[in-house]
All heavy atoms as an XYZ file, in Angstrom:
670
protein
N      31.031    -32.879    -10.031
C      30.330    -34.142     -9.947
C      29.615    -34.548    -11.180
O      29.019    -33.625    -11.901
C      29.347    -34.081     -8.835
C      28.537    -35.308     -8.534
S      27.515    -35.282     -7.133
C      25.981    -34.992     -7.924
N      29.800    -35.615    -11.639
C      29.295    -36.105    -12.931
C      28.007    -37.043    -12.693
O      28.214    -38.074    -11.962
C      30.330    -36.769    -13.784
C      29.842    -36.863    -15.260
O      28.794    -36.487    -15.573
N      30.788    -37.549    -16.009
N      26.896    -36.686    -13.237
C      25.690    -37.472    -12.967
C      25.608    -38.689    -14.007
O      25.215    -39.836    -13.688
C      24.422    -36.717    -13.172
C      24.472    -35.533    -11.992
C      23.151    -37.445    -13.099
C      23.400    -34.485    -12.280
N      26.088    -38.413    -15.193
C      25.950    -39.436    -16.250
C      27.196    -40.368    -16.155
O      28.348    -39.890    -16.098
C      25.919    -38.639    -17.663
C      25.792    -39.681    -18.774
C      24.849    -37.684    -17.719
N      26.997    -41.645    -16.251
C      28.169    -42.529    -16.227
C      29.125    -42.429    -17.498
O      28.673    -41.879    -18.508
C      27.504    -43.931    -16.202
C      26.200    -43.777    -15.818
C      25.790    -42.272    -16.153
N      30.433    -42.774    -17.345
C      31.359    -42.534    -18.366
C      30.971    -43.182    -19.736
O      31.098    -42.586    -20.823
C      32.707    -42.962    -17.945
N      30.522    -44.533    -19.844
C      30.164    -45.106    -21.086
C      29.079    -44.298    -21.821
O      29.156    -44.146    -22.991
C      29.799    -46.542    -20.702
C      30.387    -46.725    -19.407
C      30.410    -45.538    -18.650
N      28.169    -43.848    -21.053
C      26.934    -43.045    -21.677
C      27.504    -41.753    -22.161
O      27.150    -41.272    -23.309
C      25.843    -42.960    -20.800
C      25.291    -44.377    -20.555
C      24.713    -42.108    -21.439
C      24.141    -44.461    -19.604
N      28.338    -41.004    -21.413
C      28.951    -39.905    -21.864
C      29.809    -40.015    -23.143
O      29.657    -39.154    -23.955
C      29.797    -39.240    -20.690
C      30.191    -37.917    -20.949
C      30.844    -37.139    -19.763
O      31.039    -37.830    -18.744
O      31.233    -36.059    -19.936
N      30.505    -41.096    -23.113
C      31.291    -41.293    -24.365
C      30.387    -41.505    -25.584
O      30.825    -41.154    -26.705
C      32.244    -42.533    -24.081
C      33.329    -42.219    -23.261
O      33.701    -41.060    -23.068
N      33.856    -43.308    -22.544
N      29.252    -42.221    -25.366
C      28.304    -42.306    -26.396
C      27.765    -40.990    -26.999
O      27.597    -40.779    -28.140
C      27.235    -43.284    -26.049
C      26.097    -43.384    -26.981
C      26.258    -44.086    -28.164
C      24.913    -42.764    -26.690
C      25.209    -44.110    -29.202
C      23.843    -42.774    -27.688
C      24.080    -43.537    -28.843
O      23.025    -43.529    -29.771
N      27.330    -40.227    -25.898
C      26.771    -38.883    -26.353
C      27.764    -37.926    -26.960
O      27.281    -37.157    -27.730
C      26.179    -38.293    -25.176
O      27.114    -37.982    -24.075
C      24.946    -39.060    -24.570
N      29.029    -38.156    -26.661
C      30.030    -37.316    -27.327
C      30.063    -37.578    -28.873
O      30.470    -36.649    -29.611
C      31.418    -37.511    -26.810
C      31.584    -36.885    -25.501
C      33.042    -37.140    -24.910
C      33.176    -36.759    -23.481
N      34.478    -37.111    -23.014
N      29.718    -38.730    -29.330
C      29.714    -39.082    -30.760
C      28.545    -38.551    -31.514
O      28.491    -38.666    -32.748
C      29.839    -40.583    -30.976
C      31.231    -41.148    -30.529
C      31.267    -42.610    -30.686
N      30.565    -43.249    -29.574
C      30.218    -44.564    -29.571
N      30.440    -45.308    -30.524
N      29.577    -45.031    -28.584
N      27.582    -38.037    -30.832
C      26.324    -37.590    -31.491
C      26.480    -36.063    -31.779
O      27.024    -35.337    -31.012
C      25.145    -37.779    -30.543
C      24.931    -39.321    -30.387
C      23.878    -37.177    -31.063
C      23.856    -39.677    -29.429
N      26.074    -35.734    -33.045
C      26.203    -34.214    -33.351
C      25.422    -33.361    -32.372
O      24.408    -33.778    -31.720
C      25.476    -34.158    -34.738
C      25.609    -35.521    -35.280
C      25.534    -36.492    -34.057
N      25.951    -32.177    -32.139
C      25.416    -31.238    -31.123
C      23.962    -30.941    -31.341
O      23.192    -30.899    -30.304
C      26.380    -30.097    -31.155
C      26.090    -29.162    -30.026
C      27.137    -28.056    -29.975
N      27.013    -27.285    -28.631
C      26.556    -26.140    -28.691
N      26.209    -25.433    -29.740
N      26.477    -25.471    -27.419
N      23.537    -30.616    -32.442
C      22.068    -30.356    -32.709
C      21.168    -31.450    -32.430
O      20.054    -31.260    -31.977
C      21.876    -29.631    -34.048
C      22.220    -30.542    -35.097
O      22.898    -31.644    -34.925
N      21.839    -30.220    -36.422
N      21.621    -32.658    -32.744
C      20.720    -33.833    -32.521
C      20.579    -34.117    -30.979
O      19.649    -34.562    -30.399
C      21.450    -35.018    -33.230
C      21.098    -34.859    -34.763
C      20.644    -36.344    -32.854
C      21.694    -35.976    -35.598
N      21.735    -33.836    -30.296
C      21.753    -34.001    -28.775
C      20.774    -33.004    -28.163
O      20.106    -33.335    -27.219
C      23.159    -33.730    -28.278
N      20.680    -31.707    -28.720
C      19.675    -30.837    -28.254
C      18.267    -31.409    -28.445
O      17.511    -31.334    -27.489
C      19.870    -29.419    -28.981
C      18.734    -28.396    -28.678
C      18.861    -27.978    -27.163
C      18.943    -27.206    -29.598
N      17.870    -31.901    -29.649
C      16.611    -32.421    -29.956
C      16.306    -33.680    -29.042
O      15.181    -33.838    -28.541
C      16.440    -32.722    -31.360
C      16.261    -31.482    -32.232
C      17.138    -30.871    -32.957
C      15.125    -30.690    -32.160
N      16.585    -29.840    -33.552
C      15.279    -29.606    -33.038
C      13.869    -30.683    -31.512
C      14.407    -28.586    -33.234
C      13.000    -29.688    -31.797
C      13.256    -28.622    -32.586
N      17.314    -34.522    -28.854
C      17.078    -35.617    -27.967
C      16.935    -35.213    -26.451
O      16.145    -35.768    -25.748
C      18.232    -36.668    -28.092
C      18.086    -37.370    -29.351
C      19.348    -38.323    -29.524
O      20.354    -38.187    -28.971
N      19.095    -39.374    -30.286
N      17.648    -34.128    -26.092
C      17.458    -33.584    -24.719
C      16.066    -33.018    -24.529
O      15.342    -33.269    -23.521
N      15.553    -32.308    -25.576
C      14.166    -31.820    -25.535
C      13.169    -32.820    -25.482
O      12.166    -32.838    -24.742
C      14.012    -30.861    -26.619
C      14.823    -29.580    -26.557
C      12.497    -30.402    -26.868
C      14.872    -28.592    -27.744
N      13.462    -33.908    -26.271
C      12.468    -35.019    -26.281
C      12.528    -35.761    -24.907
O      11.384    -36.165    -24.435
C      12.940    -36.138    -27.359
N      13.654    -35.829    -24.218
C      13.656    -36.396    -22.907
C      12.874    -35.517    -21.957
O      12.106    -36.103    -20.953
N      12.825    -34.197    -22.038
C      12.077    -33.337    -21.184
C      10.537    -33.560    -21.443
O       9.773    -33.638    -20.501
C      12.421    -31.851    -21.425
C      13.818    -31.624    -20.982
C      11.397    -30.908    -20.810
C      14.435    -30.212    -21.366
N      10.192    -33.713    -22.720
C       8.820    -33.975    -23.143
C       8.315    -35.219    -22.519
O       7.193    -35.403    -21.980
C       8.607    -33.851    -24.581
C       7.290    -34.442    -25.031
C       8.836    -32.511    -25.125
N       9.219    -36.332    -22.628
C       8.738    -37.571    -22.061
C       8.538    -37.651    -20.589
O       7.589    -37.978    -20.026
C       9.954    -38.666    -22.342
C       9.902    -38.976    -23.871
C       9.729    -39.919    -21.531
C      11.115    -39.809    -24.265
N       9.506    -36.839    -19.841
C       9.348    -36.777    -18.437
C       8.190    -36.016    -18.073
O       7.401    -36.361    -17.112
C      10.628    -36.083    -17.875
N       7.877    -34.782    -18.701
C       6.531    -34.017    -18.407
C       5.315    -34.812    -18.721
O       4.422    -34.864    -17.913
C       6.653    -32.816    -19.207
C       7.699    -31.622    -18.702
C       7.644    -30.547    -19.609
C       7.444    -31.330    -17.291
N       5.379    -35.618    -19.864
C       4.236    -36.393    -20.178
C       3.940    -37.480    -19.031
O       2.838    -37.618    -18.685
C       4.289    -36.989    -21.487
C       3.090    -37.890    -21.839
C       3.032    -39.226    -21.915
C       1.741    -37.463    -22.119
N       1.732    -39.630    -22.140
C       0.945    -38.541    -22.233
C       1.199    -36.243    -22.139
C      -0.429    -38.402    -22.582
C      -0.164    -36.040    -22.407
C      -0.980    -37.193    -22.646
N       4.992    -38.125    -18.589
C       4.822    -39.060    -17.588
C       4.353    -38.504    -16.271
O       3.595    -39.161    -15.568
C       6.236    -39.836    -17.437
S       6.500    -40.923    -18.771
N       4.852    -37.251    -15.959
C       4.365    -36.580    -14.781
C       2.754    -36.360    -14.858
O       2.109    -36.391    -13.914
C       5.093    -35.300    -14.514
C       6.415    -35.386    -13.836
C       7.066    -34.028    -13.822
C       6.254    -35.927    -12.436
N       2.306    -35.882    -15.992
C       1.010    -35.690    -16.320
C       0.106    -36.977    -16.057
O      -0.875    -36.918    -15.421
C       0.599    -35.052    -17.641
C      -0.832    -35.082    -18.019
C       1.272    -33.670    -17.727
N       0.662    -38.046    -16.639
C      -0.077    -39.343    -16.497
C       0.032    -39.837    -15.104
O      -0.956    -40.456    -14.651
C       0.559    -40.316    -17.436
C       0.248    -39.991    -18.947
S      -1.399    -39.607    -19.352
C      -2.187    -41.196    -19.205
N       1.082    -39.471    -14.425
C       1.064    -39.902    -12.996
C       0.068    -39.088    -12.170
O      -0.564    -39.685    -11.256
C       2.565    -39.547    -12.482
C       2.917    -40.216    -11.193
C       2.767    -41.794    -11.245
C       4.413    -39.828    -10.887
N      -0.081    -37.854    -12.453
C      -1.129    -37.046    -11.783
C      -2.511    -37.554    -12.111
O      -3.346    -37.670    -11.343
C      -0.996    -35.616    -12.031
O      -1.203    -35.300    -13.331
N      -2.663    -37.918    -13.310
C      -3.980    -38.466    -13.769
C      -4.267    -39.833    -12.913
O      -5.376    -40.072    -12.552
C      -4.062    -38.754    -15.206
C      -5.287    -39.544    -15.733
C      -4.115    -37.370    -15.989
N      -3.307    -40.579    -12.890
C      -3.397    -41.823    -12.131
C      -3.701    -41.608    -10.703
O      -4.642    -42.305    -10.232
C      -2.079    -42.683    -12.192
C      -2.159    -44.038    -11.467
C      -2.968    -44.978    -12.138
C      -0.738    -44.604    -11.388
N      -3.108    -40.712    -10.086
C      -3.360    -40.426     -8.592
C      -4.772    -39.852     -8.545
O      -5.585    -40.196     -7.593
C      -2.285    -39.461     -8.089
C      -2.662    -38.908     -6.683
C      -1.036    -40.132     -8.043
N      -5.222    -39.088     -9.365
C      -6.546    -38.449     -9.353
C      -7.526    -39.441     -9.599
O      -8.727    -39.486     -8.991
C      -6.646    -37.428    -10.511
C      -8.006    -36.795    -10.568
C      -8.529    -35.933     -9.605
C      -8.868    -37.106    -11.673
C      -9.786    -35.323     -9.638
C     -10.129    -36.601    -11.709
C     -10.613    -35.681    -10.727
O     -11.894    -35.215    -10.879
N      -7.302    -40.457    -10.479
C      -8.254    -41.523    -10.789
C      -8.231    -42.640     -9.759
O      -9.084    -43.503     -9.854
C      -8.025    -42.101    -12.208
N      -7.283    -42.713     -8.833
C      -7.176    -43.860     -7.987
C      -8.450    -43.874     -6.994
O      -8.739    -44.893     -6.463
C      -5.869    -43.768     -7.283
N      -8.877    -42.652     -6.587
C      -9.931    -42.691     -5.579
C     -11.191    -43.428     -6.143
O     -11.812    -44.173     -5.189
C     -10.196    -41.253     -4.973
O     -10.556    -40.385     -6.040
N     -11.733    -42.998     -7.285
C     -12.876    -43.718     -7.682
C     -12.621    -45.272     -7.890
O     -13.598    -46.069     -7.789
C     -13.345    -43.140     -9.034
C     -12.537    -41.758     -9.028
C     -11.392    -42.005     -8.183
N     -11.404    -45.602     -8.315
C     -11.191    -47.049     -8.438
C     -11.279    -47.782     -7.322
O     -11.653    -49.007     -7.239
C      -9.745    -47.247     -9.131
C      -9.692    -46.909    -10.501
C      -8.501    -46.568    -11.130
C     -10.869    -46.808    -11.368
C      -8.369    -46.239    -12.434
C     -10.817    -46.564    -12.778
C      -9.612    -46.159    -13.232
N     -10.977    -47.154     -6.124
C     -11.052    -47.978     -4.878
C     -12.552    -48.213     -4.421
O     -12.913    -49.166     -3.889
C     -10.381    -47.127     -3.713
O     -11.128    -46.028     -3.505
N     -13.359    -47.409     -4.973
C     -14.843    -47.673     -4.778
C     -15.486    -48.758     -5.557
O     -16.116    -49.642     -4.989
C     -15.723    -46.329     -5.077
C     -15.306    -45.206     -4.144
C     -17.164    -46.614     -5.024
C     -15.805    -43.874     -4.605
N     -15.042    -48.929     -6.813
C     -15.472    -50.070     -7.632
C     -14.630    -51.347     -7.467
O     -14.594    -52.240     -8.183
C     -15.599    -49.723     -9.092
C     -16.659    -48.644     -9.242
C     -14.265    -49.166     -9.573
N     -13.590    -51.270     -6.571
C     -12.764    -52.374     -6.199
C     -11.909    -52.858     -7.374
O     -11.858    -54.080     -7.660
C     -13.712    -53.619     -5.659
C     -14.374    -53.256     -4.375
C     -15.267    -54.322     -3.792
O     -15.144    -55.385     -4.405
O     -15.930    -54.066     -2.781
N     -11.198    -51.934     -7.986
C     -10.167    -52.372     -8.972
C      -9.043    -52.812     -8.011
O      -8.604    -52.291     -7.131
C      -9.844    -51.118     -9.795
C      -8.568    -51.400    -10.672
C     -10.958    -50.743    -10.716
N      -8.391    -53.984     -8.632
C      -7.303    -54.445     -7.833
C      -6.107    -53.403     -7.583
O      -5.715    -52.778     -8.507
C      -6.763    -55.659     -8.634
C      -7.925    -56.017     -9.446
C      -8.624    -54.720     -9.752
N      -5.583    -53.415     -6.394
C      -4.594    -52.421     -6.114
C      -3.245    -52.656     -6.861
O      -2.559    -51.706     -7.231
C      -4.259    -52.546     -4.597
O      -5.453    -52.373     -3.867
C      -3.306    -51.399     -4.148
N      -3.061    -53.900     -7.265
C      -1.864    -54.240     -8.066
C      -1.834    -53.638     -9.387
O      -0.797    -53.127     -9.842
N      -2.987    -53.305     -9.939
C      -3.035    -52.615    -11.201
C      -2.621    -51.158    -11.048
O      -1.855    -50.648    -11.920
C      -4.439    -52.569    -11.680
O      -4.960    -54.018    -11.754
C      -4.700    -52.018    -13.119
N      -3.077    -50.540    -10.012
C      -2.641    -49.069     -9.672
C      -1.123    -49.058     -9.413
O      -0.455    -48.115     -9.830
C      -3.502    -48.576     -8.568
C      -4.915    -48.509     -8.869
C      -5.747    -47.912     -7.562
C      -5.223    -47.510    -10.046
N      -0.588    -49.962     -8.577
C       0.756    -50.007     -8.317
C       1.693    -50.183     -9.528
O       2.644    -49.442     -9.684
C       1.057    -51.104     -7.277
C       0.367    -50.712     -5.917
C       2.583    -51.245     -6.978
C       0.459    -51.675     -4.812
N       1.179    -51.073    -10.448
C       1.928    -51.406    -11.685
C       1.916    -50.088    -12.510
O       3.052    -49.691    -12.976
C       1.414    -52.526    -12.359
C       2.136    -52.912    -13.649
C       3.576    -53.393    -13.329
C       1.380    -54.065    -14.372
N       0.863    -49.453    -12.605
C       0.759    -48.287    -13.489
C       1.608    -47.264    -12.835
O       2.254    -46.387    -13.526
C      -0.669    -47.746    -13.519
N       1.546    -46.983    -11.563
C       2.357    -45.938    -10.856
C       3.835    -46.208    -11.033
O       4.648    -45.256    -11.384
C       2.075    -46.078     -9.305
C       2.748    -44.966     -8.538
C       2.315    -43.697     -8.498
C       3.974    -45.289     -7.832
C       2.868    -42.725     -7.706
C       4.540    -44.334     -7.141
C       4.029    -43.030     -7.042
N       4.310    -47.479    -10.992
C       5.692    -47.847    -11.172
C       6.123    -47.506    -12.638
O       7.175    -47.019    -12.889
C       6.007    -49.285    -10.868
N       5.197    -47.795    -13.545
C       5.415    -47.501    -14.951
C       5.740    -46.102    -15.288
O       6.660    -45.655    -16.030
C       4.289    -48.016    -15.812
C       4.565    -47.902    -17.310
C       3.324    -48.344    -18.120
C       2.191    -47.578    -17.878
N       0.981    -47.931    -18.809
N       4.894    -45.213    -14.767
C       4.974    -43.769    -14.955
C       6.115    -43.165    -14.259
O       6.812    -42.270    -14.763
C       3.683    -43.138    -14.748
C       2.604    -43.457    -15.680
C       1.418    -44.025    -15.437
C       2.568    -43.266    -17.132
N       0.654    -44.312    -16.540
C       1.386    -43.874    -17.587
C       3.510    -42.811    -18.021
C       1.092    -43.787    -18.884
C       3.195    -42.779    -19.359
C       1.979    -43.345    -19.854
N       6.469    -43.725    -13.085
C       7.742    -43.137    -12.312
C       8.908    -43.587    -13.070
O       9.825    -42.696    -13.149
C       7.693    -43.712    -10.971
C       9.033    -43.536    -10.167
C       6.570    -43.007    -10.072
N       8.962    -44.783    -13.668
C      10.133    -45.170    -14.427
C      10.164    -44.281    -15.752
O      11.312    -43.996    -16.092
C      10.055    -46.748    -14.863
N       9.042    -43.931    -16.316
C       9.072    -43.146    -17.339
C       9.680    -41.678    -17.085
O      10.448    -41.074    -17.867
N       9.285    -41.174    -15.854
C       9.813    -39.889    -15.460
C      11.277    -39.998    -15.300
O      12.115    -39.133    -15.747
C       9.135    -39.426    -14.194
C       9.806    -38.204    -13.516
C       7.737    -39.038    -14.490
N      11.796    -41.006    -14.613
C      13.101    -41.238    -14.418
C      13.924    -41.389    -15.673
O      15.012    -40.722    -15.874
C      13.450    -42.430    -13.559
N      13.481    -42.070    -16.679
C      14.054    -42.332    -17.925
C      14.221    -41.032    -18.749
O      15.205    -40.668    -19.264
C      13.387    -43.406    -18.720
C      13.812    -43.429    -20.257
C      15.051    -44.077    -20.398
C      13.087    -43.072    -21.308
C      15.511    -44.128    -21.821
C      13.532    -43.027    -22.579
C      14.841    -43.674    -22.798
N      13.017    -40.317    -18.790
C      13.074    -39.002    -19.479
C      14.048    -38.033    -18.875
O      14.657    -37.242    -19.624
N      13.985    -37.912    -17.632
C      15.011    -36.940    -16.905
C      16.422    -37.369    -17.219
O      17.216    -36.493    -17.503
C      14.754    -36.890    -15.386
N      16.719    -38.672    -17.135
C      18.073    -39.094    -17.391
C      18.430    -38.790    -18.856
O      19.553    -38.330    -19.098
C      18.265    -40.530    -17.038
C      19.654    -41.028    -17.253
C      20.595    -40.851    -16.359
C      20.051    -41.805    -18.415
C      21.982    -41.115    -16.566
C      21.308    -42.186    -18.602
C      22.244    -41.885    -17.664
N      17.498    -39.082    -19.789
C      17.828    -38.798    -21.084
C      18.095    -37.328    -21.326
O      19.050    -36.966    -22.089
C      16.646    -39.229    -22.034
C      16.729    -39.176    -23.450
C      17.673    -40.330    -23.930
C      15.293    -39.408    -24.077
N      17.221    -36.422    -20.753
C      17.386    -35.009    -20.957
C      18.722    -34.597    -20.396
O      19.404    -33.756    -20.956
C      16.203    -34.245    -20.206
N      19.118    -35.073    -19.201
C      20.335    -34.583    -18.539
C      21.512    -35.045    -19.469
O      22.456    -34.285    -19.570
C      20.442    -35.103    -17.045
C      21.879    -35.014    -16.494
C      19.365    -34.478    -16.248
N      21.501    -36.334    -19.856
C      22.627    -36.808    -20.629
C      22.878    -36.024    -21.851
O      24.045    -35.551    -22.156
C      22.495    -38.343    -20.930
N      21.868    -35.761    -22.607
C      22.052    -35.168    -23.944
C      22.172    -33.609    -23.854
O      22.794    -33.046    -24.665
C      20.956    -35.534    -24.930
C      21.106    -36.875    -25.492
C      20.355    -37.915    -24.969
C      22.088    -37.244    -26.352
C      20.494    -39.248    -25.452
C      22.286    -38.500    -26.824
C      21.426    -39.495    -26.367
N      21.515    -33.037    -22.752
C      21.613    -31.662    -22.680
C      22.926    -31.155    -22.012
O      23.522    -30.108    -22.372
C      20.490    -30.947    -21.902
C      19.141    -31.006    -22.565
C      18.027    -30.426    -21.629
C      19.195    -30.253    -23.928
N      23.589    -32.066    -21.293
C      24.974    -31.943    -20.865
C      25.877    -31.898    -21.938
O      26.848    -31.191    -22.119
C      25.367    -32.910    -19.826
C      24.956    -32.577    -18.290
C      25.571    -33.496    -17.400
O      26.134    -34.684    -17.723
N      25.504    -33.122    -16.141
N      25.644    -32.927    -22.961
C      26.510    -32.980    -24.082
C      26.440    -31.782    -24.906
O      27.336    -31.178    -25.450
C      26.116    -34.144    -24.909
C      27.019    -34.542    -26.098
C      26.571    -33.805    -27.362
N      27.379    -33.983    -28.550
C      28.313    -33.118    -28.946
N      28.492    -31.982    -28.287
N      28.992    -33.304    -30.008
N      25.197    -31.291    -25.017
C      24.960    -30.053    -25.802
C      25.566    -28.843    -25.249
O      26.218    -27.979    -25.920
C      23.447    -29.775    -25.974
C      23.114    -28.509    -26.687
C      23.182    -28.448    -28.148
C      22.767    -27.329    -26.058
C      22.931    -27.309    -28.857
C      22.431    -26.132    -26.725
C      22.461    -26.118    -28.150
O      22.310    -25.113    -28.801
N      25.580    -28.743    -23.964
C      26.137    -27.582    -23.154
C      27.724    -27.598    -23.080
O      28.313    -26.571    -23.212
C      25.551    -27.513    -21.749
N      28.268    -28.778    -22.958
C      29.580    -28.893    -22.662
C      30.600    -29.115    -23.848
O      31.659    -28.565    -23.923
C      30.039    -30.130    -21.697
C      29.494    -29.848    -20.289
C      29.851    -31.048    -19.313
C      29.464    -30.831    -17.984
N      29.836    -32.069    -17.237
N      30.167    -29.871    -24.802
C      31.077    -30.247    -25.882
C      30.577    -29.574    -27.166
O      29.606    -29.946    -27.753
C      31.018    -31.718    -26.022
C      31.244    -32.434    -24.789
N      32.521    -32.480    -24.277
C      30.483    -33.242    -23.958
C      32.534    -33.215    -23.167
N      31.255    -33.607    -22.867
N      31.408    -28.678    -27.728
C      30.999    -27.969    -28.917
C      31.159    -28.851    -30.161
O      31.751    -29.931    -30.210
C      31.912    -26.819    -29.051
C      33.071    -27.129    -28.114
C      32.560    -28.068    -27.113
């Protein structure tokens, strides 16, 4: 089963192997940082409800950090698969 779509896999095949490794590591760092910020947002959400911060602000921030996690994970998978499979 292939997680990465064919056009993106063709693009990653043209990138040198060592650069693919670094981009995969950068994807992991992005995903982990977004997870940290997501946990900070969830932790900070309870005091915000007391001071009546609009819920839309929290929902938008939540969606932004979830999208960052998804992007970082996809980036890491795409480039680390290239690093592992194609010499």
